C-alpha positions, 0 to 999 in steps of 0.5 A: 635693209636696203636704202629705205629713203631712196626706195620711198622716194621712188614710190612717192614719185610713182604714187603722186606723179601725174603722167596722163594715165587713165587709171583711178590713181592717175599714175604711171608705172615705169619698169626701170624704177627700183622696187623694194625687194626685202621684207623690211622694205615692204614694212617701211612702205606700209609705215608711211605717215599717210598710211595711218590717216583715214579720209575725213569727208564723213566727219566733215558731214557728220554735223556734230560740230560746226564753225561760226559763220565768219569761219565758214565764209573764210574757208579757202577750199570750195570742196570743204564748203560743199561737203560741210553743206552736203552740196554736190562737189566735183572735188577737183580742188585739194584743200590741204592735201589729197582728199579721202578717195585719192589717199585711200587708193594710194594706201591700197596700192601700197598694201598691194605692193607689200602683199605681192612682194611678200608672196614673191618672197615666200615662193623662193624662201618659204613662209616666215613670221616676218613674211606673214606679218607683211602680208597681214599688214597689207590685207589689213590696210587694204580692208580698212581703207576700202571700208572707210571709202564705202561708208562715204561714197557708197549707199548704206549696206542692205543685204537685200540690195547689196548685190545690185548696189554700186560698190567701189573699184576693187584693186587687188594687184599692183598692176597699174594697167588693170582696168578700173570698174566699180564692183557691187556693194556686196563684192566690196564688203565681201573683199573687206571681210575676207581681207580682215579675216585673212589678216587676223590669221596672219598678224601676231598677237603683239607688236613692238609698236602700237602702230602696227596692226595685231590680230585684235586690230583685225578683230576690232575692224571686223566688229565695226564692219559686221555692225555696219552690215547689220550682222549682229551675231558676227559683230558680237563674236569679234567684239567679244574677242577684243574684250577678251584680248587683254585691253582694259577700260580707262576709269575716267575718275583717274584721268587728270583733267588739268591739261588742255588735252587730257588723253593720249595714245601712249600707254592708253589701255583702251586703244586697240589700233591708233588711226587718225583722221586726215587734217585736210579739211579746216572746218573739222579742226578741233581748234576751230570747230564747235560742238553742237550744244544739244549734243553737249547737253545730253551728257548728264551731271555726273558724266565725267566726259562732260568736263574731260571731253569739252572746254566751254568758254565765251567762244563756244564749246570746244572738243578736247577729248581727242585720244590723240592728244590734239596733236594732229588729226583726230583719233579714229581708231577702235578702242575697247570702249567701242567694243563694249558698245558694239557688244551691247548693241548686238545683244540688244538687237538679238533679243538679249536685253539683260546681257545688253544692260549688264555690258552697258553698266560695266562700260558706264561704271568707267565713265560716270561718277555713279551709274544710275539704273535705267530701264531694260525696255529702252536699252537699245536707245540708251546704247545708241545715245551712249555710242554717240557720246563716247565716239564723238569725233572718231569718224564713225558718226556719219556711218552710224547715221547711214546705217541707222537710217537704213533701219528707219531711224529717220535722222536728218543732219542740219546746219544753218548759215546766215539764217539759211537751213541746209539739210541732209534728209534720211537716205538722201542720195547726197549722203553718197558723195560724188566720186572726184570728177577727174577720176570719173573722166579718166577711168570711165567708172560710173558716177554715183546717181543723183 
């Protein structure tokens, strides 16, 4: 293996340097710089810590948590304040590191470098298990970063309008000089799906480390993406594949609630792929922000999550159910539990209430002291309620609000600061946050309409 430290230093300069270039990343290529050439080098590039982090803007805006007024007024970053109250922000100020847009496109660039490098390797040396894995990791990482961006910066997916709705700039090469244009929403999701399907064919069933994607990781994101697109048949197909892939639900009766954070990723039989929300925004820190009391009260007596997920004290309700163990950014990767909930929702939406009921009962048997019978007539509402309670702080609520409002759910998000009410109404254009102003100015791409 080549000197990875030197190579990554070169790429850090390449990715983070500012040289007046007018591309979407505001970085400039230098043909004289050394580049990775061995497959191990490309894997090392994809092993960047930043590559494991998802943008946190959607979680900031989810309204499932809040900070006391004195904490809000002490927020040092205007971008954080604006996102918290759903106010338009030029996103010029970096809070405590790069925002979701910049971070995601840097990750996409790394993915493109790896894909291109592996393809070049294969032209000379032929296809190997390692070259296929490198390409699979590249396609997987490109797809999940685009998907996370689309949920926050684009309008909710609707097959009737996706062909004309604004999507994302789609970067599929490592050419810095490629012109930056916004695709349609359909083109954006077509690429996401195609990348994940390609990744699922290339990736192995198992990896030496849980932090490397597998076929099941690609299937899990396909289930997430198809659900967001309201394609329930395909979402169920891939949720089923994950459920049959050898993972197992944690029985919360066996979880020790004594530690401050009862869960961890290590040896967690539910975790399909570990991913974490960026810690860039202070307002969503689990050590600072409080949980909404109405949401907390929706956990019934006998629901083991009520004690395992929360610490209730004189200062408020604090979330402690992070599968990352509270060590950094909140865990936001897919789990087997989420796949059960996707399977149940898809069955409910396609008219198979009995199967939806059975799936939900199997899931709840691992979360409740005793599962109480409930009516099949209200099965979809029950599933959505359980989805919100199970996937709290996982970075999925904001996308759920947008997709459900597209179906007429009428969900409004609300926060109150010193008696003033701030609202994000259903299908409000502010739900599709503004692209950072410096990106618009330098690339000339179309800003989100208001």
